[in-house]
C-alpha positions as a Markdown table, in Angstrom:
| # | Residue | x | y | z |
|---|---|---|---|---|
| 1 | Met | 7.7 | 5.6 | 31.1 |
| 2 | Asp | 7.7 | 8.6 | 28.8 |
| 3 | Asn | 5.5 | 9.3 | 25.8 |
| 4 | Lys | 8.1 | 8.4 | 23.2 |
| 5 | Thr | 8.5 | 4.9 | 24.7 |
| 6 | Lys | 4.8 | 4.4 | 24.7 |
| 7 | Arg | 4.5 | 5.3 | 21.1 |
| 8 | Ile | 7.3 | 3.0 | 20.1 |
| 9 | Ile | 5.7 | 0.1 | 22.0 |
| 10 | Gly | 2.4 | 0.9 | 20.3 |
| 11 | Leu | 4.1 | 1.1 | 16.9 |
| 12 | Ile | 5.7 | -2.4 | 17.3 |
| 13 | Gly | 2.4 | -3.9 | 18.6 |
| 14 | Ser | 0.4 | -2.5 | 15.8 |
| 15 | Leu | 2.9 | -3.7 | 13.2 |
| 16 | Ile | 2.7 | -7.2 | 14.7 |
| 17 | Ile | -1.1 | -7.2 | 14.6 |
| 18 | Cys | -1.1 | -5.9 | 11.0 |
| 19 | Leu | 1.5 | -8.5 | 9.9 |
| 20 | Phe | -0.5 | -11.3 | 11.6 |
| 21 | Gly | -3.7 | -10.3 | 9.8 |
| 22 | Val | -1.9 | -10.1 | 6.4 |
| 23 | Tyr | -0.3 | -13.5 | 7.1 |
| 24 | Arg | -3.6 | -15.1 | 7.9 |
| 25 | Leu | -5.1 | -13.6 | 4.7 |
| 26 | Val | -2.3 | -15.1 | 2.6 |
| 27 | Val | -2.6 | -18.5 | 4.2 |
| 28 | Glu | -6.4 | -18.8 | 4.2 |
| 29 | Val | -7.1 | -17.6 | 0.6 |
| 30 | Pro | -9.3 | -20.5 | -0.5 |
| 31 | Ser | -11.5 | -20.2 | 2.6 |
| 32 | Pro | -15.0 | -18.8 | 2.6 |
| 33 | Val | -15.5 | -15.0 | 3.2 |
| 34 | Asn | -16.9 | -15.6 | 6.7 |
| 35 | Thr | -13.6 | -16.9 | 8.0 |
| 36 | Leu | -11.7 | -14.0 | 6.4 |
| 37 | Ile | -13.4 | -11.3 | 8.4 |
| 38 | Ile | -11.1 | -11.5 | 11.5 |
| 39 | Pro | -7.8 | -11.4 | 9.5 |
| 40 | Ile | -9.1 | -8.4 | 7.5 |
| 41 | Val | -10.0 | -6.6 | 10.8 |
| 42 | Phe | -6.6 | -7.4 | 12.2 |
| 43 | Ala | -4.8 | -6.1 | 9.1 |
| 44 | Val | -6.8 | -2.9 | 8.8 |
| 45 | Thr | -6.8 | -2.0 | 12.5 |
| 46 | Gly | -3.1 | -2.8 | 12.8 |
| 47 | Phe | -2.3 | -0.6 | 9.8 |
| 48 | Ile | -4.4 | 2.3 | 11.3 |
| 49 | Gly | -2.7 | 1.9 | 14.7 |
| 50 | Phe | 0.7 | 1.8 | 13.0 |
| 51 | Thr | 0.2 | 4.9 | 11.0 |
| 52 | Gly | -1.3 | 6.7 | 14.0 |
| 53 | Asn | 1.6 | 5.9 | 16.2 |
| 54 | Leu | 4.1 | 6.8 | 13.5 |
| 55 | Ile | 2.5 | 10.2 | 13.1 |
| 56 | Gly | 2.4 | 10.7 | 16.9 |
| 57 | Leu | 6.1 | 9.7 | 17.1 |
| 58 | Lys | 7.0 | 12.1 | 14.4 |
| 59 | Lys | 5.2 | 14.9 | 16.3 |
| 60 | Ile | 7.1 | 14.1 | 19.5 |
| 61 | Asn | 10.5 | 14.1 | 17.7 |
| 62 | Asn | 9.9 | 17.5 | 16.1 |
């Protein structure tokens, strides 16, 4: 498996994690703050992973 394929798989996985976190934040809005920590962590780490993999993929293509 080459580096480009690994980056694409990581990109898709990070996007799924980010979207899952955002979805849970939208669905659980009236919940207390303690239950919102996990969706916030999922959304933030998924976004960081998505941007990191996107930058890495752009470097590979150039």
